[in-house]
N, C-alpha and C positions, 0 to 999 in steps of 0.2 A: 792598392786595391781601389777601385772604384767605388764610390758611395753611390746606393739606389735608394730612393724614396717610394714607398707606396703610400698614397695619400687616400684620405676619406675611408678608412675601413672600418667604418662605423660599428659594424658587427664583431668585429675582431676574428676575422675567419681567414684572411688573405694567406697565412701562412700553413693553414689547415686544409684549404680546399686545391693545394697544388703543391707538387714536389720540385722543391727548390735547389735540390742537390746539384741540378746541371749548371747552376751560376754560383754556388755557394763559396767555392774557393776564390772566385774571382771579384766578387761582388760583396760590399759592406751592405747588408739591407736594413732600413730602418722603417717600420711602420707608423704611419699617424693615423690615429683613431678617432680624431675629432676635427671638425672644420675650424679653417683658420678663420679669425675674427675679421680680418681685413686684408687687402692687397699686400699692404706694407708688413704684417705680420708673415704673409706667405712668403715673400720675398726675402725676409731676415731667416725664418725657419729653414729654406731652402738652398742657402748659399753653399758651395762645396758638393753640391750633388751634381754629378755627371748623368745621372739616369733618374728619371721623375717617371711614375705610372698614375695617371691619374683615374678617377672612377667617374665616367661620363662628365657631366659639366659641373660637379661639386665644386672643383676649383679651378677657375677660368685661367687660361693662359694668353692675356692678350699680348701686344707688342711691348707695353711697358713693364711687363712681368718677365718676358724672355730677355729684353736687354739688360734686366738686372742681375740675371743669374748666368755669369760668364762661364762657369763651368759646365753648363748644360751641354750634353751631346746626343742624349736621346729622350724624347718625350713620347709617352705612350698613353692612348686614351683606350679604354673599354668600348668595344663597338667599332664600327668602321669607318665612323664620322663623328666630328666634334665642333659644333659652332662655336663652343668658347674657346678654342685654340686657334691661334693666329698662324695658320700653317705658312703663310707667304712669309710673314716675318722669322718664322723659325727656319725657312729655307733659304733667306738672305744671310742668317747668322750659322749656317753650316749644322743646323740642329737636325737630327733624323725624327721624323713623327711616323708612329706605326700604330695600328689600330688591332683589334682582335675579332674574334668571330663572335657570334651570339648563338644561343639555342632557346627554341620555344618562342611562345608569345605571352609572356606574363601580363602584357599592358590589357589584353583583352580579357582577361579575368577580373582585373581591377576594374574595367569598366561596369560589369554587370555586378560586382561586389559594391559598388558605389550606388548603383540602380536599385538593387535590392535593399540597402540600407535605407535608401530615401523613402522606397515604398512600404517595405515590410519591417522595418525598424529593429532588426534581428541583433545588432549589436546595443541598441538602446535599451532593448528589452532583458537582454542578457546581463548587463550592467545593473538595471534594477534589480533583478532577481537575485543576483549576489550581493547586493546592498541591503538586502532584506525586506524589500518592498513586496506588498500583497501579491500583487497579479497583473495581469495585462491592462494598460491603460490606452494602447494605440489601436487604430483600425487601419490594417493593410489594404494595399490597391496591389490586384495583380498585374501583371506585366501583358497578359494575355489580352490582344485586343487593342492594346496602346499601339501610338504611332511613335517609331524610332526613326528620326532625322539624322542621318549620317553626313557630316561635313568631310569630305575628303574620302573618295571610295579607293584607296590603293589598297596594299596588301592587308594591313591592320583594319581598314574600313570594311574591306569586304569580309574578312574573318568575324568581325562585329555583327555584320549583317547576319550571316549564317548563323551566328548562336541566338540572334535576335529572332530570327524565324523559328527556330526550336522551342524558344517562348512563347510562339504564337503572335509575334509581334507584327504591326504591318510595316514595311521597311522602305523608307524614300531617301534619296540622296543627292546630293548637288555639290557641286565644286566648280572651280573657274574653268577646269577644262573636260568636266564630264560632259558627255552627249547623251541623250534619250538611249541610242544605240548601244553605247557602252554600259549604261546601266542595264539595260535589258540583258546583255551578256552576263553581267553579274548577277542576275536574277533578282534584281530590285528595281522600284519604280523610280523614275527622274522626277525631279521638282525643281521648279525656279527656286532661286536664293529666297525670295518673299514667301512663295509657298511653303517651303521647308520649315521656315522659322513659324509661320502661322498654323500650321497643321500639326507640327509634331507635340507629342506629349513628353518626350525626351530629345534634346539634341546632343549628339556626340561628337567632339572635334577628333579628326584624324589627318591633321596636316603636318607637315614639316616646318619648322619655323625657317623662315628665310624674309629676304627684304619684301618680297611680294605678300607674305601671309602675316606680316607682322601688323597687328591692328585691323586683320581681317574681319572679325565679328565686331561690329559697331553698335553702338547705342540704337541706332535706328533696327538693327535686326533684333537686338533684345527687347525693344519695344513692340515687335512684332509678335512675340511669344505670348501664349495663352498664360493666364494668370496660374492655372494649374499644372504648368510645364516646368521642367527641370532641364537646366545645363550640364552636362558631363565634359570634363576637360580633362583628359589624360595625356594631353600632347604637348604643348609648352604653354605658360601663361601668357607671354605677349601677344600670343594670335588673337586674345581677346582684349578688348578696351575694359581695364581693369577698374577705371573709376566707373564705368558706366555699368559694370557688372555689380560693382558694391551696392551703387545706388539702387539697381533693380532688386537685389536680395534684402537691402534694409527697408526699402519702401514696399516689399512684398509684391513687387509688379510681376514675379514670377514666383513660383512654388518653392524653388530653392535649387542648388546646385551639389553637384559633387566634385571635389578638385583634387587632384594629385599632383598638381604643378603650381609653382607660385612665382613671381616676379623676383623676390628675393628669396633664396633657400640658405639655410633652414628658414622658415617661416618665422619672422620676429615674435616673441612673446605678446607684445602689446598689440599685433595686427587685428583690425576688427573683423575678420574672418573667424577668429577664433571664439568670438562671442556671439555668433550669430547661430540659433538654434535651427535654422531651415539650411544649413550647409553641412556637407559630410566632408571631413578632411582626412585626407591620408598623406604621409610625408614622403611623396615622390617615390611609390613602391614599382611604379610601372614596371622597370626594369629589374627588381630585386627579386630574383628567385634562385634557388638553388641551382637549377640547370643552367641558367645563365652564369652565375658565380663559377661554377666547375667547368664553364668555357673559358670565362675571361682571365681567371687566374694562371690555368696553364698556358695559355696563349702569351700572357705577359713573360713568364718564364721563357717560353719559346722566342720570343721577340728580342729579349736581352741575350740569350745565347746566340742567336744568329747575328745582332749586332756586335757581339765581341766578337765573333768569328769573322766579321767583315763582310756578310752576306745577309744585311736585314732583310726581313719579310714584313710583308703586310704594310709596306710604307704608304703612306698617304701623302700624296703630291699636292701642290698648291692649286 
């Protein structure tokens, strides 16, 4: 019987959010509910597994890991793409890589959750009340009338723009390929890069991580932001110069940030972000929704069954 590993099931829901009976007689399934401490630990733990299903980029599979797993035949990622999987190296070793579908746009909700916490301090005041504190101490700021600058006006960026409008915000956008005409078609105002960072009360990033976007947001960009402005990153941490962002937050050069993504995940306990009172942190919740999980895990089962039957589906080519 083949061995299958389901990785990084932090919430312990993998077996309950899908019907695994279609593969139960052919595959011995082991669920890992905690992150591996290192690449070496992952390699040691995953020896002998022919099938591995990862949860987004929680456990990377670069060439070195793939070469150290001689029994691996099927590697699955949730979602249709995974930058932490070396698909070319997998193909060279005869490993089939498959993806899954997705449901909904949970990242969009996280964007505005972070914005509301930074401006209205809902979670902070909730914690104070439950701790027995007297009454309110914060003064909130309405989103209405503020300017939201969107970096990357793709599918997610346009959804964020629409919700920003519903809040009564002024929406401007910039990206490397965005033109004034395309911005107008999306119902937002085009801004130059310099103008977007200088004018925005919130800058929200909606780029995919690639060689072109790595380090896209620089110290110069952050330096153009108003001292009262906030940065929201629910995309990927390396899109922003992390050293420059940390300096800007520590020096109060900008008002603060809402961050759902980090260079190292889980975020180390001693990371400076954890000690800054002008930063709202969430543990990469962008894709973590019940709707998404109810799509991910059944598709994983379907991928395994199809592979066992010699007809793999949702194959990701190099």
